[in-house]
C-alpha positions as CSV (number, residue, x, y, z in Angstrom):
1,M,103.7,109.1,134.2
2,N,104.2,106.6,131.5
3,P,107.5,107.4,129.7
4,L,106.0,106.3,126.4
5,D,103.3,109.1,126.7
6,S,105.9,111.8,127.0
7,K,107.8,110.5,124.0
8,N,104.7,110.5,121.9
9,R,103.8,114.0,122.9
10,A,107.2,115.3,122.1
11,S,107.2,113.8,118.6
12,S,103.9,115.3,117.5
13,A,103.5,119.1,117.1
14,P,101.3,120.7,119.8
15,G,97.9,121.6,118.5
16,Q,98.0,119.4,115.5
17,A,95.3,116.8,115.1
18,E,96.3,113.3,114.3
19,F,94.0,111.3,112.0
20,A,93.3,107.6,112.4
21,F,94.5,106.9,108.8
22,G,96.9,108.3,106.3
23,K,96.0,110.3,103.2
24,E,96.2,107.2,101.0
25,N,93.8,105.2,103.3
26,Y,91.2,108.0,103.0
27,R,91.5,108.0,99.2
28,I,91.0,104.3,99.0
29,L,88.0,104.6,101.5
30,L,86.4,107.3,99.2
31,A,86.9,105.0,96.2
32,G,85.2,102.2,98.1
33,I,82.3,104.4,99.0
34,L,81.9,105.5,95.4
35,I,81.9,101.8,94.2
36,L,79.2,101.1,96.8
37,I,77.1,104.0,95.5
38,L,77.5,102.7,92.0
39,G,76.5,99.1,93.0
40,Y,73.4,100.3,94.8
41,A,72.5,102.6,91.8
42,L,72.7,99.5,89.6
43,M,70.0,97.8,91.7
44,V,67.5,100.6,91.2
45,G,64.5,100.2,89.0
46,G,62.5,97.4,87.6
47,G,59.3,98.4,89.2
48,S,55.9,98.7,87.4
49,E,53.7,101.7,87.2
50,D,50.6,99.5,87.5
51,P,50.6,97.2,90.5
52,E,48.4,94.7,88.6
53,V,51.1,94.2,86.0
54,F,54.3,92.2,86.7
55,N,57.5,93.6,85.1
56,E,60.1,90.9,84.2
57,E,62.8,93.6,84.2
58,I,63.3,93.2,87.9
59,F,65.1,89.9,87.2
60,S,67.6,91.4,84.8
61,F,71.3,90.5,84.8
62,R,72.2,94.0,86.0
63,R,70.0,93.8,89.2
64,I,70.5,90.1,90.0
65,T,74.2,89.5,89.2
66,L,76.2,92.6,88.4
67,A,75.0,95.0,91.2
68,P,75.6,92.5,94.1
69,I,79.1,91.7,92.7
70,V,79.9,95.5,92.5
71,V,78.6,96.0,96.0
72,L,80.8,93.1,97.4
73,I,83.8,94.6,95.6
74,G,83.0,98.0,97.2
75,Y,82.9,96.4,100.7
76,G,86.2,94.6,99.9
77,V,87.8,97.9,99.0
78,L,86.5,99.5,102.2
79,F,87.9,96.6,104.2
80,Y,91.3,96.9,102.5
81,A,91.4,100.7,103.2
82,I,90.8,100.1,106.9
83,M,93.3,97.3,107.2
84,K,96.1,98.8,105.1
85,K,98.9,100.0,107.3
86,S,99.6,103.7,106.7
87,T,103.2,104.5,105.7
88,E,102.8,108.0,107.1
89,Q,102.2,106.8,110.6
90,G,105.2,104.5,110.5
91,D,107.6,107.3,109.9
92,K,106.5,109.3,113.0
93,G,107.9,107.2,115.7
């Protein structure tokens, strides 16, 4: 028996699930996912109804520049949410 195991079991209530992150981490994670969805939605479109006709709209500022920047920001927010130390877990033990 490891003495640390018994200490950890005594500090948490029996039958209560412990999450990997705190509440704030999950909120930041959700915000990052919404930013990613927005970035990918900005990339949509620019196609042509007729395959014989080329549509210049595919090279718009929104699809070539803005959308990839928004997607990278979304991934940055997700990375921050994962790496941020939860204050809720620090208070437990």
